[in-house]
Each structure stands twice: as C-alpha cells, then as structure tokens.
C-alpha angles and dihedrals in degrees: 000000000000116000094239091052092048089051091048091053090047092052091045091052092049094050092044091052090051090053093054117098138202117264088222087093095080100188093048090045091055091046094051093044090051092052091044092054094040088074094055113130094227090054092054096042093050091045093049091046090053091048090049092046098047102035138059139202118018098001092051090051091045092052092049093047094047090049093053090044090053091052090051090050092046091054091055093047093049092050091051094045093052093042094051101030097192109175119235119255114271114265148119104242121085100031091163089060093043091052101040096037115020093175118089106185115118109013110241091200092055091045091049093050093048093046090051091051094050093046092045091052088055099045102032159165098187095229090057093051093046092049092052092044090055092045100046100070091052092054092055096042092048089057090057095041090052092047103242094113141030117237091251090055089059097043092050089043090057091049094048092045093049091048093048091045088052091050090050090052091051090050094044096112091053093041092052092046090051091048090052091051093048093046090046090056097040103041105009130256117337 
C-alpha cells in the first residue's frame, strides 16, 4: 500500500474514533440507533412497496422508480464492497451488519440516503426532497458515531449514492417504460 494511502487510512481511523460516543448517554444512543436503522434497505423496500400497493398515480410511480433506483445503487455498492473488502471498525453495536456484511467501504446506508435525496429532488414533491435532505446526513453520521463505519466509508457512500441517484434520474424514462412493461405482463395493463 502506498504511504499516502496508509496515512489517509490512519487519519480516517483517528477521526472516526473521535466521532464515536459512549452508549451511556441513553437518549442520544436511541436517537443515533434510530437514524442508523432508518437507512436499512429492508425498511425502505417494505415502505416503498406499501406506498406502491396503497396509492395510485404519481406516488405509485414514485415508489416504483425509487425502488428501481435503490437496486441500481445497491449493485454499485456491492461491487465496490467486494472489490475493496475493507473490514468494518471494531465494535459491539450493529452485529447484524457485521455478520451479514463484513465490508464497510463504501457505506450502503449513506449511499442509499444520498441516492434517495437526488431522486427525490428530481421527482418531487419539494417537501419530500427537503425531508430526505435533512434526514440523509444523520443516517451517515450515525453509522460513524455507532462504530459500524469509518468517516471515509460514509463520505464515499454519499458520493456513490448521489452519482447512482443521478444515473437513475437520467434513465428515468427507460426505467418507467420497463416498469410499465413488467407490470403489464405480471398484473395486466395499468
């Protein structure tokens, strides 16, 4: 490993350790854990499925588009995680993440939150985009504070997520056409 990269990782580890906090502060612990889990993929996929199932028109289309966009983003994150294979920081919290996904770089939660913000800005409404833009930084920072990611994992996650969200927005006409075809085959014409 190059000396500059080794120094960068060392600095990243030092900063990330300083950002971690003691779980003795119960209220803060609950708050950070709530934000950390609010970026879970299963949470978003179930939520988007329920929006799609119980709505129609624009919200149904938004839910379908966001779901496809999240799958595109997840593919990019998984490829990067398995190519880089950076282990998670040592710690006790987040055993489910440590077991199911031992690689920390980039943060999938940070990428997911950034992708959602970019896609929400493009598809509206404004209140939805603003809400997600206020939520996204807390998801990423909570992952560092709780010790399941390094700060660089989160920063790169945000960049990857924003880029993949932007690509999904550029591909939106084709994504929506593909969704229409699939739904037409599966459940009949919309």
